[in-house]
C-alpha positions as CSV (number, residue, x, y, z in Angstrom):
1,M,8.9,40.2,69.3
2,Y,10.9,37.0,69.2
3,I,8.8,33.8,68.4
4,A,11.4,31.0,67.9
5,V,15.1,30.2,68.0
6,N,16.6,27.5,65.7
7,P,20.0,26.4,66.8
8,K,22.6,26.0,63.9
9,L,25.1,23.1,64.5
10,P,28.1,21.8,62.7
11,M,28.0,18.8,60.5
12,R,30.8,16.8,58.5
13,D,28.5,14.6,56.6
14,K,24.9,15.5,55.8
15,S,23.7,11.9,55.2
16,I,25.1,10.8,58.4
17,T,23.6,13.6,60.4
18,Q,20.3,13.1,58.7
19,D,20.3,9.2,59.3
20,F,20.9,10.0,63.0
21,Y,18.3,12.5,63.6
22,V,15.7,11.2,61.3
23,G,16.3,7.5,61.7
24,L,17.0,7.3,65.3
25,L,15.5,10.5,66.8
26,G,12.4,10.7,64.7
27,F,12.9,14.1,63.2
28,K,11.6,15.1,59.7
29,T,13.5,17.0,57.0
30,L,12.2,20.5,56.7
31,G,11.7,21.9,53.3
32,S,13.0,20.2,50.0
33,G,16.2,19.1,51.7
34,N,18.1,19.9,48.3
35,F,20.9,22.1,49.9
36,P,23.9,20.2,49.8
37,E,25.7,22.2,52.6
38,Y,22.6,22.9,54.9
39,L,20.3,20.6,56.6
40,M,17.1,21.6,58.4
41,L,15.1,19.3,60.6
42,E,12.0,19.5,62.8
43,K,10.0,17.5,65.5
44,D,7.2,18.5,67.2
45,Q,7.9,22.4,68.3
46,I,11.4,22.5,67.3
47,E,13.7,23.0,64.5
48,L,17.4,22.2,64.3
49,H,19.4,23.5,61.6
50,F,23.0,22.2,60.5
51,F,25.8,23.6,58.4
52,L,28.5,21.6,56.5
53,F,32.0,21.9,58.3
54,R,33.7,19.2,56.7
55,D,37.0,20.0,58.4
56,L,35.2,19.9,62.0
57,D,37.4,17.9,64.6
58,P,34.7,16.4,66.7
59,Q,36.8,16.3,69.6
60,E,37.1,20.1,69.4
61,N,33.4,20.8,68.8
62,Y,31.5,22.8,71.4
63,G,28.2,22.5,69.8
64,Q,25.4,22.3,72.2
65,V,21.4,22.5,72.3
66,Y,19.2,22.3,75.2
67,I,15.6,20.8,74.4
68,R,12.8,21.3,76.8
69,T,10.5,18.3,76.7
70,Q,7.5,16.7,78.5
71,D,7.5,13.3,79.8
72,I,11.2,13.0,79.9
73,Q,11.3,9.5,81.7
74,S,9.4,7.9,78.7
75,L,11.8,9.7,76.1
76,Y,14.8,8.5,77.9
77,Q,13.3,5.0,78.1
78,N,12.6,5.3,74.3
79,F,16.3,6.3,73.8
80,L,17.7,3.1,75.8
81,N,15.1,0.9,74.1
82,K,16.6,2.1,70.8
83,H,20.1,1.7,71.9
84,I,20.8,5.6,71.4
85,P,24.0,6.1,73.9
86,I,23.5,8.4,76.7
87,H,26.4,10.6,77.4
88,P,28.6,8.9,80.0
89,N,28.2,12.3,82.3
90,G,24.7,12.9,81.3
91,P,22.3,9.9,82.5
92,L,18.8,10.9,83.7
93,Q,19.0,12.9,86.9
94,L,17.4,15.6,88.9
95,K,19.5,18.8,88.7
96,P,19.9,21.3,91.7
97,W,17.9,23.8,89.3
98,G,14.8,21.9,89.4
99,Q,15.2,20.2,85.8
100,M,15.2,16.3,85.1
101,E,17.9,16.1,82.4
102,F,20.0,13.6,80.2
103,S,22.3,14.0,77.4
104,I,23.4,12.5,74.2
105,L,25.9,13.2,71.4
106,D,25.2,13.1,67.7
107,P,27.9,11.8,65.3
108,D,29.6,15.1,65.2
109,L,29.7,15.3,68.9
110,N,27.3,18.0,69.3
111,L,25.7,17.6,72.9
112,L,22.1,17.5,73.0
113,T,20.7,17.9,76.6
114,F,16.8,17.0,77.1
115,G,15.1,18.7,80.2
116,E,11.8,19.1,81.9
117,R,11.0,21.1,84.7
118,I,10.1,19.3,87.6
119,T,9.5,21.8,90.4
């Protein structure tokens, strides 16, 4: 039986990744955080894991994660208030598949798409 999925995304610099997710997005470090090449973060009911990839070319990074949310309009407004850049192709919009979605990029250009079922 499956009970959870925890995406693993590449990061070039642990402190920059941690500052972005903890400082801007409100995640918390999971566990001791004492692993120099690995980072685990949590917020509400989700976990994101990151592995060190110093040679990552962000322009060639296809890391993506889809995060289901509640009250997406408030979340979107909160991101705007914090001046978190919204992906140029990902403003808040209702998609044909019945999801209200928006997207951002982290410092390594991992795509984070937030979505809430509307229909």
